[in-house]
C-alpha positions in Angstrom: 17.2 4.1 4.1 13.2 3.9 5.2 10.9 1.1 5.8 9.0 2.6 3.1 8.4 4.3 0.0 5.3 5.8 -2.6 5.2 5.3 -5.8 7.6 8.0 -6.4 10.1 7.0 -4.0 10.7 3.6 -5.9 10.7 5.6 -9.3 13.5 8.1 -7.7 14.9 5.2 -6.4 15.5 2.5 -10.1 15.8 5.9 -12.2 12.4 5.4 -13.9 9.0 7.1 -14.6 6.6 7.2 -11.5 3.7 5.8 -14.3 6.2 2.9 -14.8 6.4 2.1 -11.1 2.2 2.4 -10.8 1.8 0.5 -14.0 3.4 -2.9 -12.5 0.3 -2.5 -9.5 -2.5 -1.6 -12.2 -1.7 -4.6 -14.8 -1.1 -7.1 -11.8 2.4 -7.9 -12.4 2.7 -7.4 -8.5 -0.3 -7.3 -6.1 -1.4 -4.1 -4.6 0.0 -2.7 -1.8 -2.2 -0.9 1.4 -2.6 2.5 1.0 -1.8 5.2 3.6 -4.0 8.5 2.6 -4.7 7.8 -0.8 -0.6 6.3 -1.2 0.5 2.8 -1.9 2.5 2.5 0.6 5.9 0.2 -0.4 7.5 -1.3 2.2 11.4 -1.8 1.9 11.1 -5.6 1.4 9.0 -5.2 -1.7 11.6 -3.8 -3.4 13.9 -6.5 -5.0 10.5 -7.8 -6.6 9.7 -4.6 -8.1 13.4 -4.0 -10.0 12.5 -7.7 -11.5 9.2 -6.5 -12.7 10.8 -3.8 -14.0 13.7 -5.4 -16.0 11.1 -7.9 -17.1 9.7 -5.0 -18.6 12.7 -3.8 -19.9 12.6 -0.3 -18.2 15.9 -1.4 -16.4 18.3 -3.4 -18.6 19.3 -6.1 -17.0 23.2 -5.8 -17.4 25.3 -2.6 -17.3 25.2 -0.9 -19.7 28.4 -0.6 -21.8 29.5 -3.7 -22.7 33.2 -4.7 -23.9 34.8 -3.8 -27.0 35.5 -7.0 -28.8 
Protein backbone atom coordinates (compact mmCIF):
# COMPACT_ATOMS: atom_id res chain seq x y z
CA UNK A 1 0.00 0.00 0.00
CA UNK A 2 1.39 3.44 -0.86
CA UNK A 3 2.43 5.88 1.84
CA UNK A 4 0.48 8.85 0.35
CA UNK A 5 -2.80 9.22 -1.50
CA UNK A 6 -4.74 11.84 -3.45
CA UNK A 7 -8.44 12.55 -2.82
CA UNK A 8 -9.20 10.44 -5.90
CA UNK A 9 -7.18 7.52 -4.51
CA UNK A 10 -9.04 7.72 -1.18
CA UNK A 11 -12.41 7.91 -2.92
CA UNK A 12 -11.62 4.80 -4.95
CA UNK A 13 -10.34 3.00 -1.85
CA UNK A 14 -13.58 3.62 0.07
CA UNK A 15 -16.01 3.44 -2.88
CA UNK A 16 -17.24 7.03 -2.63
CA UNK A 17 -17.15 10.02 -4.95
CA UNK A 18 -14.07 12.25 -4.99
CA UNK A 19 -16.19 15.31 -4.11
CA UNK A 20 -17.21 13.61 -0.87
CA UNK A 21 -13.60 13.29 0.26
CA UNK A 22 -12.84 16.89 -0.77
CA UNK A 23 -15.92 18.10 1.12
CA UNK A 24 -14.53 16.69 4.39
CA UNK A 25 -11.60 19.11 4.09
CA UNK A 26 -13.52 22.06 2.65
CA UNK A 27 -16.14 21.91 5.42
CA UNK A 28 -13.53 21.70 8.19
CA UNK A 29 -14.49 18.16 9.26
CA UNK A 30 -10.83 17.27 8.77
CA UNK A 31 -7.69 19.40 8.81
CA UNK A 32 -6.42 20.05 5.30
CA UNK A 33 -3.29 17.99 4.59
CA UNK A 34 -0.24 19.45 2.87
CA UNK A 35 -0.38 19.87 -0.88
CA UNK A 36 2.05 18.89 -3.60
CA UNK A 37 1.58 20.25 -7.12
CA UNK A 38 -1.84 21.55 -6.09
CA UNK A 39 -3.12 18.18 -4.85
CA UNK A 40 -3.77 17.09 -1.30
CA UNK A 41 -1.09 14.69 -0.11
CA UNK A 42 -2.98 12.38 2.26
CA UNK A 43 -0.80 10.11 4.37
CA UNK A 44 -1.77 6.52 5.11
CA UNK A 45 -2.08 7.41 8.81
CA UNK A 46 -4.99 9.75 7.94
CA UNK A 47 -7.12 7.02 6.35
CA UNK A 48 -8.90 5.83 9.53
CA UNK A 49 -9.97 9.41 10.30
CA UNK A 50 -11.28 9.86 6.78
CA UNK A 51 -13.25 6.63 7.04
CA UNK A 52 -14.76 7.76 10.35
CA UNK A 53 -15.69 11.16 8.87
CA UNK A 54 -17.31 9.53 5.82
CA UNK A 55 -19.35 7.32 8.16
CA UNK A 56 -20.41 10.29 10.31
CA UNK A 57 -21.70 11.98 7.15
CA UNK A 58 -23.64 8.82 6.24
CA UNK A 59 -21.69 8.33 3.02
CA UNK A 60 -20.42 4.90 4.10
CA UNK A 61 -22.61 2.55 6.12
CA UNK A 62 -21.47 1.94 9.67
CA UNK A 63 -22.61 -1.68 9.55
CA UNK A 64 -22.49 -4.26 6.76
CA UNK A 65 -25.44 -4.21 4.35
CA UNK A 66 -27.90 -7.05 4.18
CA UNK A 67 -28.68 -7.61 7.82
CA UNK A 68 -30.18 -10.82 9.11
CA UNK A 69 -33.59 -12.25 8.42
CA UNK A 70 -35.64 -12.07 11.59
